[in-house]
C-alpha positions as CSV (number, residue, x, y, z in Angstrom):
1,M,-133.4,-64.8,161.3
2,I,-129.8,-63.9,162.1
3,L,-130.5,-60.2,161.9
4,S,-133.4,-60.5,164.3
5,F,-131.1,-62.4,166.7
6,L,-128.5,-59.6,166.4
7,S,-131.0,-56.9,167.1
8,I,-132.3,-58.8,170.2
9,V,-128.7,-59.1,171.5
10,A,-128.1,-55.4,170.8
11,Q,-131.2,-54.4,172.7
12,A,-130.5,-56.7,175.6
13,Q,-127.5,-54.7,176.7
14,P,-127.8,-52.6,179.9
15,A,-128.7,-48.9,179.3
16,G,-125.2,-47.6,180.3
17,S,-123.1,-49.9,178.2
18,S,-122.4,-49.4,174.5
19,S,-122.4,-52.6,172.5
20,P,-120.5,-52.9,169.3
21,L,-123.6,-54.5,167.7
22,S,-125.6,-51.3,168.4
23,Q,-123.5,-49.4,165.9
24,P,-125.3,-49.0,162.6
25,W,-122.1,-49.5,160.5
26,V,-121.5,-52.9,162.2
27,M,-125.0,-54.1,161.2
28,M,-124.4,-52.9,157.7
29,V,-121.1,-54.8,157.5
30,L,-122.8,-57.9,158.8
31,M,-125.6,-57.6,156.2
32,V,-123.0,-57.2,153.4
33,V,-121.1,-60.3,154.6
34,M,-124.4,-62.3,154.8
35,F,-125.4,-61.3,151.3
36,Y,-122.0,-62.3,149.9
37,F,-122.1,-65.8,151.4
38,L,-125.8,-66.4,150.8
39,L,-126.3,-64.9,147.4
40,I,-123.3,-63.7,145.5
41,R,-120.7,-66.5,146.1
42,P,-123.0,-69.4,145.2
43,Q,-124.1,-67.6,142.0
44,Q,-120.5,-67.0,141.0
45,R,-119.7,-70.6,141.6
46,Q,-122.7,-71.8,139.4
47,R,-121.7,-69.4,136.6
48,K,-118.1,-70.6,136.6
49,E,-119.3,-74.2,136.6
50,L,-121.6,-73.6,133.6
51,E,-118.8,-71.7,131.7
52,K,-116.5,-74.7,132.2
53,R,-119.1,-77.1,130.9
54,I,-119.8,-74.9,127.9
55,S,-116.2,-74.6,127.0
56,A,-115.9,-78.4,127.2
57,L,-118.8,-79.0,124.7
58,Q,-118.3,-82.0,122.4
59,K,-120.2,-83.5,119.5
60,G,-123.0,-85.7,120.8
61,D,-123.6,-83.9,124.1
62,E,-127.2,-83.3,125.0
63,V,-128.0,-79.6,125.8
64,V,-130.9,-77.4,126.8
65,T,-130.9,-73.8,125.6
66,T,-132.1,-70.8,127.5
67,A,-135.2,-70.9,125.2
68,G,-135.9,-74.5,126.4
69,I,-134.9,-76.3,123.2
70,H,-133.6,-79.8,123.8
71,A,-130.9,-80.7,121.3
72,I,-127.8,-82.7,120.5
73,V,-124.5,-80.9,119.7
74,H,-123.6,-81.4,116.0
75,N,-120.7,-79.1,115.7
76,V,-118.8,-76.7,118.0
77,K,-117.3,-73.5,116.6
78,E,-115.3,-70.7,118.3
79,R,-118.3,-68.6,119.4
80,T,-121.3,-70.7,118.3
81,V,-122.5,-74.2,118.5
82,V,-124.6,-76.1,115.9
83,L,-127.4,-78.1,117.5
84,K,-129.4,-80.9,116.0
85,V,-133.0,-80.3,117.1
86,A,-134.7,-83.0,115.0
87,E,-133.7,-85.3,112.2
88,G,-132.4,-83.0,109.4
89,V,-132.9,-79.8,111.4
90,L,-129.7,-78.0,112.5
91,M,-129.7,-74.7,114.3
92,E,-126.8,-72.5,115.2
93,F,-126.8,-70.8,118.7
94,D,-124.3,-68.6,120.5
95,K,-122.5,-70.6,123.2
96,P,-123.9,-68.5,126.1
97,S,-127.4,-69.5,125.1
98,V,-126.7,-73.0,126.3
99,A,-128.3,-73.3,129.8
100,T,-127.7,-76.9,130.7
101,V,-125.2,-79.5,129.4
102,L,-126.0,-83.2,129.7
103,K,-123.0,-85.2,128.8
104,K,-123.3,-88.1,126.4
105,D,-122.5,-91.7,127.3
106,V,-123.3,-91.2,131.0
107,P,-123.8,-94.7,132.5
108,A,-127.1,-95.3,134.2
109,A,-126.8,-95.8,138.0
110,K,-128.2,-99.2,139.2
């Protein structure tokens, strides 16, 4: 949408004038800036947020792994986390395999 607007503005200039928007390198710079703010920056923010939550894992937190397994944290080690999947079933996962962290004791909103 923005690119189409910029191309219309660049074409609307009189034939004798040279608009800075008609330069190919300006359009490329604008596209890179748009990609950064629309794709790269939000993804970096989400990744940092997830790393922060994974580093703060505690016993009793509910998590969902990248494989879709819902479990409760039983033990946290340096590089791995032991998850309680069912009664008497403990599984050890690498910390990066935790996709979502749902904190324990979160009061319900009324």
